[in-house]
C-alpha positions, -999 to +999 in steps of 0.1 A: +140+773+626+103+766+628+085+768+594+055+789+589+021+776+577+028+790+543+060+771+538+045+740+552+015+739+530+038+747+499+061+719+507+031+696+510+020+703+476+055+701+462+058+667+478+025+656+464+008+652+496-020+676+480-023+671+445-041+694+417-078+692+425-076+685+461-095+706+485-077+724+513-097+729+544-085+757+568-097+737+601-081+704+590-048+722+579-045+738+612-050+706+631-026+687+609+001+715+610-005+721+647-009+758+643-040+781+648-064+789+619-052+826+614-018+817+600-034+790+579-061+815+565-032+840+557-012+812+540-041+800+519-050+837+508-012+842+500-012+810+479-043+818+461-029+852+450+002+832+437-021+811+416-010+780+436-048+776+447-080+780+428-115+787+439-141+759+434-173+775+446-165+785+483-136+759+485-100+763+478-084+736+458-049+730+446-046+746+411-040+728+379-024+739+347-042+737+314-023+731+281-015+767+274-003+773+308+019+743+307+035+754+273+041+790+287+057+774+320+081+752+302+090+780+277+100+803+307+118+773+325+137+764+293+152+798+290+159+805+326+174+769+332+196+775+300+208+808+314+216+790+348+236+764+328+255+791+308+265+808+340+273+776+357+297+769+330+315+803+336+312+802+375+310+768+389+337+757+412+353+724+407+336+710+438+302+720+425+309+700+394+320+670+413+286+673+434+265+673+399+285+643+387+281+623+417+241+630+416+241+615+382+258+584+392+237+581+424+206+587+402+212+555+380+202+536+411+169+552+412+158+542+377+125+522+379+113+545+407+099+576+391+091+593+422+125+588+438+141+600+403+117+630+403+130+642+438+166+636+427+160+654+394+148+685+413+179+684+435+201+681+404+185+712+386+188+731+420+224+724+421+228+738+385+209+770+398+231+774+426+263+770+404+252+799+385+261+821+413+233+845+405+209+849+433+183+869+413+181+838+386+179+814+415+149+832+430+132+833+395+139+797+391+125+790+425+092+805+414+092+784+382+097+752+401+072+762+425+046+761+397+059+728+385+045+714+417+010+720+402+018+691+377+001+660+390+027+635+372+063+635+362+075+631+327+102+606+343+073+581+346+073+576+309+088+545+296+127+548+290+125+587+299+147+582+332+177+567+313+175+594+285+171+622+311+201+610+329+222+610+297+209+647+290+220+655+325+257+639+318+258+661+286+250+692+307+275+684+334+302+676+309+297+710+291+297+729+326+329+711+335+345+720+302+334+757+306+316+755+273+287+782+280+271+777+247+269+739+247+258+740+284+228+762+275+219+743+244+220+709+264+199+721+292+174+739+266+172+707+248+166+687+280+138+707+290+122+706+255+124+669+255+108+666+290+080+688+276+075+667+245+074+636+267+048+650+290+026+660+259+028+626+246+020+609+280-011+632+284-022+626+249-021+588+256-038+591+291-066+613+272-072+593+242-051+611+217-057+647+230-032+665+252-047+679+285 
């Protein structure tokens, strides 16, 4: 099925083709996507109303998150992901658990490549969302992860974070496999909290001791 301009632009932001602060020009996007300017204009307007894009004078740029927005995003993400893990512990089929386990094993091969590991991390979390078997929760988590695309870097780039994150993933999957809802939720909430702390520490080092 052919993707529309909105989906294509959103995927480009998610993939890092367009990063926070990058200017999006209607005519250039239309040419790049091979569509007319009208659907591009409509897509840009839609993305602006969703706070994925921001105004910079007369231009539209990919939005960025300040410290308060980042904290709010991680708070919501931690609670929704923890709920997804709890529901996955209740509803996940054995095959879904096997898929998650195989993802962890494959992701060990990506250590040292933060970009590849970040992509794999998104797929792993998406698998947990789906294993919750709650369509409305999946929809809300999709919105949260869409906003995660506005982060210019990944916490997995921090030294040693990749190994720790995979160990945290293993704890989550072990709890889901055991049907332990409380442990699954707690493990995923702790995982998101650690990612947030790592990001703040990385930002502080990058900005001379002050988080961005």
